[in-house]
C-alpha positions in Angstrom: -10.5 29.6 -21.2 -8.6 27.5 -18.6 -7.7 24.0 -19.7 -8.5 21.2 -17.3 -5.5 19.1 -16.2 -6.0 15.4 -16.7 -4.2 12.8 -14.7 -3.5 9.1 -15.0 -3.0 6.7 -12.2 -0.2 4.2 -12.6 -2.8 1.5 -13.3 -4.6 3.6 -15.9 -1.4 4.5 -17.7 -0.3 0.8 -17.7 -3.5 -0.1 -19.4 -3.2 2.7 -22.0 0.5 1.8 -22.8 -0.3 -1.9 -22.6 2.5 -2.7 -20.1 2.5 -4.1 -16.6 1.9 -1.6 -13.8 5.3 -2.5 -12.3 6.9 -1.1 -15.5 5.2 2.2 -14.8 6.4 2.2 -11.2 9.9 1.4 -12.3 9.8 4.2 -14.9 8.7 6.6 -12.3 11.4 5.5 -9.9 14.2 6.0 -12.5 12.8 9.3 -13.6 11.6 8.5 -17.1 8.0 9.3 -16.1 7.3 12.4 -14.0 4.7 11.7 -11.4 3.2 13.4 -8.3 2.8 11.4 -5.1 -0.7 11.8 -3.6 -1.5 10.6 -0.1 0.8 9.5 2.7 2.9 6.5 3.3 2.4 3.2 1.6 -1.2 4.0 0.9 -0.3 7.0 -1.3 -0.5 6.7 -5.0 1.0 8.4 -8.1 -0.7 10.7 -10.5 0.9 11.3 -13.9 0.0 14.4 -16.0 -1.6 13.6 -19.4 0.6 16.2 -21.0 3.8 14.4 -19.7 2.5 11.1 -21.1 2.0 12.8 -24.5 5.5 14.2 -24.4 6.9 10.9 -23.4 5.2 9.1 -26.3 6.4 11.7 -28.8 10.0 11.5 -27.6 12.5 8.7 -27.4 11.4 7.8 -23.8 8.8 5.5 -25.2 11.6 3.4 -26.8 13.4 3.4 -23.5 10.4 2.0 -21.7 10.3 -0.9 -24.3 13.8 -1.8 -23.1 12.7 -1.9 -19.5 10.1 -4.5 -20.3 
């Protein structure tokens, strides 16, 4: 059976990780969080795979995000 892909928006992920949304955007810009850009121009938004978030939490990247805050 195919597994459904789940995505987070930057706002949803910030809420889950209990950080400010700008922390998520900064982490995306510096490559610590992999995200896909959806939409065009400034009105576009990011989508983050749930599997990438799980991997990030399990790895040392979570500790790196703590340093960004």
